[in-house]
C-alpha positions in Angstrom: 38.1 -0.5 -24.4 37.2 1.1 -20.8 33.5 1.2 -19.6 33.0 5.2 -18.4 31.4 5.4 -15.5 28.7 8.3 -14.6 31.1 11.6 -13.3 29.0 11.8 -10.5 29.7 8.5 -8.8 33.5 9.3 -8.7 33.3 12.2 -5.9 31.6 12.2 -2.2 30.6 15.9 -3.2 29.0 14.8 -6.7 27.2 11.7 -5.8 25.5 13.7 -2.8 24.5 16.5 -5.3 23.3 13.6 -7.9 21.2 12.2 -5.1 19.4 14.9 -4.0 18.4 16.0 -7.7 17.4 12.3 -8.0 14.8 12.5 -4.9 13.5 16.5 -6.0 12.7 14.3 -9.9 11.0 11.9 -7.6 8.8 14.7 -6.2 8.2 16.2 -9.5 8.3 13.6 -12.3 5.7 11.0 -11.8 8.0 8.3 -13.7 11.2 8.9 -11.6 12.3 6.2 -9.6 12.3 8.1 -6.6 8.9 8.6 -7.1 7.4 5.5 -5.5 10.5 4.9 -3.0 10.0 1.7 -0.3 9.2 3.3 3.3 10.1 0.2 6.2 8.9 0.9 9.5 8.6 -2.2 12.9 5.4 -2.9 14.0 4.3 -2.8 17.3 5.0 -6.6 17.7 8.6 -6.0 16.1 8.5 -7.3 12.6 9.3 -5.4 9.8 7.0 -3.7 7.5 7.7 -2.4 4.1 5.2 -1.0 1.7 5.4 1.6 -1.7 4.7 5.5 -1.0 4.5 8.3 -3.1 7.5 10.9 -2.6 5.7 14.3 -2.3 8.7 16.5 -1.0 12.1 16.8 -0.8 14.3 19.5 0.9 18.1 19.1 0.1 19.1 22.3 2.7 17.1 21.1 5.4 17.6 17.0 4.3 13.6 16.3 4.5 11.2 14.6 2.9 7.4 13.9 3.0 4.9 11.8 2.0 1.5 11.1 2.6 -0.9 8.9 4.6 -4.0 8.1 6.1 -3.9 8.4 9.5 -5.8 5.5 10.0 -3.1 2.9 8.7 -0.9 0.4 10.4 2.3 2.8 9.6 0.8 5.4 11.9 0.7 2.9 14.9 4.1 1.8 14.1 6.0 5.3 13.8 4.1 6.3 17.1 5.6 3.4 18.9 8.9 3.8 17.2 9.3 7.9 15.3 12.0 6.0 12.6 11.8 4.4 9.7 14.2 3.7 6.4 13.5 4.6 2.5 14.5 2.7 -0.4 14.9 3.6 -3.7 16.1 1.3 -6.6 16.8 3.4 -10.1 17.6 0.2 -12.8 18.3 2.7 -15.5 21.2 4.2 -13.8 22.0 0.9 -11.4 21.6 3.1 -8.3 20.4 2.2 -4.7 19.4 4.6 -2.4 18.6 3.6 1.1 17.7 6.6 3.9 17.5 6.5 7.7 15.3 8.8 8.9 13.5 10.1 12.6 9.5 10.7 11.2 7.0 13.4 12.6 3.4 12.9 12.0 2.0 16.0 10.9 -2.0 16.2 11.3 -5.1 18.6 11.5 -4.3 22.2 10.9 -0.8 21.8 9.8 -1.2 20.2 6.9 -4.6 21.8 5.5 -2.6 23.8 3.1 -1.3 20.4 1.5 -5.0 19.1 1.9 -6.3 22.0 -0.9 -3.4 21.0 -3.1 -4.8 17.2 -3.4 -7.2 16.6 -6.4 -10.6 16.1 -5.2 -10.2 12.2 -7.1 -7.2 11.5 -4.9 -8.6 12.5 -1.3 -10.4 9.3 -1.0 -6.9 7.9 -0.2 -8.0 9.6 3.1 -11.3 8.7 4.8 -13.4 8.1 7.2 -15.0 4.8 7.4 -13.0 1.4 7.4 -9.3 1.6 8.3 -6.6 0.6 5.5 -6.2 -3.1 6.1 -9.2 -3.7 7.8 -10.7 -7.3 6.7 -13.7 -7.3 4.7 -16.2 -10.1 3.3 -15.3 -8.9 -0.4 -12.8 -7.1 -2.5 -15.1 -4.0 -3.6 -17.0 -4.4 0.1 -15.9 -0.5 1.4 -16.5 2.7 0.7 -14.3 5.5 1.0 -15.4 8.7 1.4 -12.6 11.6 1.9 -11.7 13.5 5.0 -9.1 16.3 6.0 -9.3 14.1 9.6 -7.5 11.2 8.0 -4.9 13.5 6.1 -1.6 13.1 7.1 1.8 14.1 6.2 5.2 11.8 7.3 7.9 14.0 7.5 11.2 12.6 7.3 14.2 14.1 8.7 17.0 12.3 7.5 19.6 11.1 9.3 21.9 9.2 6.5 21.7 8.3 3.0 23.8 5.5 1.7 24.3 5.3 -2.3 25.6 2.1 -3.8 26.0 2.3 -7.1 26.6 -0.8 -9.8 28.6 0.4 -12.8 31.9 -1.3 -13.9 33.3 -0.8 -10.7 31.1 -0.8 -7.6 30.6 1.9 -5.4 29.2 2.7 -2.3 28.8 5.9 0.1 27.2 6.9 3.3 26.4 10.6 4.1 25.5 11.1 7.8 23.7 14.3 9.2 26.2 14.2 12.2 29.3 15.0 10.2 27.4 17.4 8.2 27.0 15.1 5.0 30.9 14.9 4.1 30.3 11.4 3.0 32.7 8.4 3.3 33.3 5.6 1.0 32.2 2.1 2.2 33.4 -1.2 0.8 30.2 -2.4 -1.5 
């Protein structure tokens, strides 16, 4: 009996469309695998830094993604020094890994005010004045977070490459690059 592979993994255009469908679902569905990707940057001292973020926007036409952060977080300093990042999504159900390379622009202030207005009141404490994220404290709850629009930032990811690895019966790997208008290229898995 032959094991059936999903059709979206058989051709480059279908695979590319499927990757974007997954990313878009990550924005819209709280339990989607792409909802909480891992964002990797390089710290000022050259060390890789990875953390989970929430995917907030996905635009296939522009090949952009967005996530939100506190302007005082370590990733802001890392991105100011080196404005590139990688995003990683693992979808265990589909056995699909997606790795994204992007140039990152930090948006803050008036240019993100409209997005700030859409954040529920209870969620705004993630962007606050007071002690910065990662700052040492004496006790685990020894902090106060006061929401501050000035602390709200959007990381705008201008995708340069998307790589997919499907671990089905036949492993398949492909890369799609902005430089070749997302044509795609199969790779050895």
